[in-house]
C-alpha positions in Angstrom: 15.1 74.2 45.6 17.4 73.2 48.3 15.4 73.4 51.7 18.4 74.7 52.9 18.2 77.8 51.0 15.9 80.8 51.0 13.2 81.2 47.9 13.0 84.5 47.0 9.2 85.1 48.4 10.4 85.3 51.6 11.1 88.6 51.4 7.6 88.9 51.7 7.9 89.1 55.3 9.5 92.3 55.0 6.9 94.3 53.2 4.2 92.9 56.1 6.2 93.6 59.1 7.5 97.1 57.4 4.2 97.3 56.1 2.8 97.3 59.5 5.4 99.1 61.2 4.0 102.5 58.9 1.1 102.1 59.4 2.0 102.5 63.8 3.7 105.7 62.8 0.7 107.1 61.1 -0.9 105.9 64.7 1.0 108.2 66.5 -0.1 111.2 65.2 -3.8 110.1 64.3 -4.4 108.3 68.0 -1.1 109.8 70.1 -0.2 105.6 70.3 3.7 105.1 71.6 6.4 105.9 69.1 8.6 102.8 70.1 6.2 100.2 68.6 5.9 101.3 65.2 9.9 102.2 65.2 10.3 98.4 66.5 8.5 96.8 63.7 10.5 98.4 61.2 13.8 98.0 62.7 12.6 94.4 63.2 11.7 93.9 59.2 15.0 95.9 59.0 16.9 93.1 60.3 15.4 90.6 58.5 15.5 92.2 55.2 19.3 92.5 55.9 19.5 89.0 56.9 17.7 87.8 54.2 19.5 90.1 51.6 22.7 88.5 52.9 21.8 84.7 52.7 20.5 85.3 49.0 23.4 87.0 47.7 26.1 84.4 49.6 23.2 81.5 48.2 23.3 82.9 44.6 26.9 82.5 44.6 27.3 79.0 46.1 24.3 77.5 44.1 24.0 80.0 41.2 22.4 77.4 38.5 19.4 76.4 41.9 18.8 80.4 41.7 18.8 81.0 38.3 16.3 78.1 38.1 13.8 80.3 40.5 14.4 83.0 38.7 13.4 80.7 34.9 10.2 79.3 37.1 7.1 80.0 35.6 5.4 81.2 38.6 8.3 81.8 41.3 10.1 83.5 38.3 8.4 86.6 39.1 9.2 86.9 42.6 13.5 87.9 42.3 11.2 91.2 42.5 10.8 91.4 46.3 14.6 91.7 46.7 13.8 95.4 45.4 10.7 95.9 46.5 11.9 95.5 50.3 14.8 97.5 49.9 12.2 100.5 48.5 10.6 99.8 51.9 13.0 99.5 53.8 14.2 103.5 52.3 10.5 104.7 53.9 11.9 102.8 57.4 14.8 104.4 57.3 14.5 108.3 55.9 13.5 110.2 58.6 16.9 109.0 60.4 19.3 108.9 57.1 18.2 110.8 54.0 21.6 109.9 52.7 21.5 106.2 53.5 17.9 106.0 52.8 18.6 108.0 49.3 21.6 105.5 48.4 19.0 102.2 49.0 16.6 103.7 46.6 19.2 104.0 43.9 19.9 100.4 45.0 16.3 99.0 45.0 15.4 101.3 41.9 18.1 100.0 39.8 17.3 96.2 40.4 13.3 97.1 40.4 14.4 98.4 36.8 16.7 95.7 35.5 14.7 92.6 36.5 11.6 94.2 35.4 12.9 94.9 32.1 14.2 91.5 31.8 11.8 89.5 33.0 8.9 91.7 30.8 11.2 91.3 27.7 10.9 87.3 28.4 7.3 87.3 28.9 6.7 89.7 25.3 9.0 86.7 23.5 5.8 84.7 24.5 5.7 80.1 25.0 3.9 80.3 28.6 1.6 77.7 29.6 -1.8 79.9 30.7 -2.0 78.2 33.6 1.6 79.5 34.8 -0.2 83.0 35.0 -0.8 83.9 38.4 -0.9 87.0 40.4 3.0 86.7 41.1 3.1 88.3 37.2 2.1 91.5 39.5 5.8 92.3 41.4 7.9 93.1 38.8 6.0 95.8 37.2 3.2 96.9 39.4 4.2 96.4 43.1 8.1 97.3 41.7 7.0 100.7 40.7 4.3 101.3 42.7 7.2 101.0 45.6 9.8 102.9 43.2 6.9 105.6 43.4 6.5 105.9 46.8 10.4 105.8 47.9 10.8 108.9 45.3 8.2 110.7 46.8 9.4 110.1 50.4 12.7 111.0 49.6 11.4 114.6 48.0 11.7 113.9 44.2 7.8 113.0 43.8 8.1 114.4 40.1 9.9 111.3 39.1 7.7 109.1 41.2 4.6 109.8 39.6 7.1 108.3 36.3 6.9 105.0 37.9 3.6 105.4 39.3 2.2 105.6 35.9 4.3 102.7 34.7 2.5 100.5 37.5 -1.2 101.0 37.1 -0.9 100.7 33.2 1.2 97.4 34.5 -1.4 96.6 36.8 -4.7 97.2 34.5 -2.8 95.4 31.3 -2.5 92.4 33.9 -5.3 92.3 35.8 -8.3 90.8 33.1 -5.4 88.1 32.4 -5.2 86.9 36.0 -8.8 87.3 36.5 -9.3 85.1 33.0 -6.9 82.5 34.9 -9.0 82.2 37.7 -12.2 82.4 36.3 -12.1 80.3 33.3 -9.7 77.5 33.7 -8.0 74.6 35.8 -9.0 76.0 39.5 -6.1 77.0 41.1 -3.8 74.2 42.9 -3.7 74.2 46.7 -0.2 75.2 47.0 -0.5 78.3 45.0 -3.8 79.7 46.6 -1.8 81.8 49.3 -0.1 83.5 46.8 -4.2 85.4 45.5 -3.0 87.3 48.2 -0.7 89.7 46.2 -4.3 89.8 44.3 -5.3 91.9 46.6 -2.3 94.3 46.8 -2.3 96.7 43.4 -5.0 99.2 44.1 -4.0 100.1 47.8 -0.7 99.9 46.8 -1.2 102.5 44.5 -2.8 104.4 46.6 -0.4 104.7 49.8 2.3 105.5 47.3 0.0 108.6 46.0 -0.6 109.3 49.3 3.4 109.4 49.7 3.6 111.9 46.7 0.7 113.8 47.8 0.8 113.8 51.5 -2.5 115.1 53.2 -4.7 114.7 49.8 -8.4 113.1 49.9 -9.1 113.1 46.1 -12.2 110.8 45.1 -9.8 108.3 43.2 -7.6 108.4 46.1 -10.9 106.6 47.6 -11.7 104.6 44.9 -8.5 102.6 44.9 -9.1 102.0 48.8 -12.9 101.2 48.3 -11.4 98.2 45.6 -8.5 97.2 47.8 -11.0 96.5 50.6 -13.9 95.1 48.3 -11.2 92.5 47.1 -9.9 91.7 50.7 -14.4 90.8 51.6 -13.8 88.7 48.2 -11.0 87.0 50.0 -12.9 87.0 53.8 -15.4 85.4 52.1 -13.1 82.3 50.2 -11.2 81.9 53.4 -11.7 78.0 53.3 -11.0 78.2 50.2 -7.3 80.0 50.1 -6.8 78.4 53.4 -6.8 75.2 52.2 -2.9 75.1 52.0 -0.8 74.0 55.1 0.7 76.9 56.9 3.8 77.9 54.6 5.6 81.4 54.6 3.3 82.1 51.3 1.4 82.8 53.7 2.9 86.3 53.7 1.9 87.3 50.3 -1.5 88.5 51.9 0.5 91.0 54.2 1.4 93.8 51.4 -2.2 94.2 50.6 -3.5 94.6 54.1 -0.5 96.2 55.4 -1.1 98.8 52.4 -4.7 98.7 53.2 -3.9 99.9 56.9 -1.4 102.5 56.0 -3.6 104.1 53.5 -6.3 104.3 55.3 -5.2 105.4 58.3 -3.6 108.4 56.6 -7.3 109.2 54.4 -8.4 109.0 58.3 -5.2 111.2 59.2 -6.4 114.2 56.4 -9.7 113.8 57.8 -11.7 111.4 55.2 -14.8 110.4 57.7 -15.3 106.9 56.0 -11.7 106.0 56.8 -12.0 107.6 60.5 -15.0 105.2 61.2 -12.5 102.3 59.6 -9.2 103.1 60.1 -9.9 101.4 63.7 -10.9 97.7 62.9 -9.0 97.8 59.5 -5.7 98.5 62.1 -6.6 95.7 64.6 -7.5 92.8 61.9 -4.0 94.0 60.0 -1.8 93.7 63.9 -4.1 90.2 64.5 -3.1 88.6 61.0 0.3 90.1 60.7 1.2 88.8 64.5 -0.4 85.1 63.6 1.7 84.5 61.0 4.6 86.2 62.6 4.0 83.9 65.8 3.4 81.0 62.9 6.4 81.8 61.0 8.9 82.3 64.3 7.7 78.6 65.4 7.8 76.6 62.0 11.6 78.0 62.1 12.2 77.0 65.6 11.1 73.5 65.3 13.3 73.7 61.8 16.2 74.5 63.5 15.5 72.8 66.6 
């Protein structure tokens, strides 16, 4: 892709920053933290989302064939789902201020999610793919898109509709996980340039937990802790593989880790606020780690952008 064009994967920045902002919102209730920090992060995420969306739409009009090539790419072709996912996370940021605007954005985000996911899934069902192209990006259209649709609908007061999307996301996740794990275990090692995408592998259980807690505020159902526990275990696997996963020089693709890290933090804080003892003990270290990691990525991204434009 032309270096002057932005790939859809850049919307991953919105996922991490908006998720961290949501975590700070909960921290204001749990630990009486300053509310300005969380709201500031959500404003920043909204501004980045708006800028990226405008730029992506513009380049889709001006360089249609290049954007089309991204849609048809065997690995990157899943990432345009991030346009809808990021929009649905902005719904959560805006809803306390304007229910009407949040509803409009939810309709737009869910519409994009459904149209893209149906097109992408229909293409997959027709076959013809190389097994080496099976990467965690496949979770984005049908798993992340459905989970964030459920979260947005729950926040807007439509939990009955949200459960429909959560179900679609759960069973899509279960169907895809074995394929992706098999690719990691039994085939050629993941190329260095693609290894940051493994960060998406950590996200489904904790994003499912986060969405469920929005659909059922204050719930402490055991299966929510089971989802959170599975996500925590996978994050520990990621820490164990730090050197292998970090072989790629810093690139925006490292933001793929932030959705899972932010959702882990949000889920843990919600469970801690509901009185779950294990979550209350783990919430502080997880919250600190999430802030350090996402803060580090933000600084590195800003420095990289400044060097390119300087």
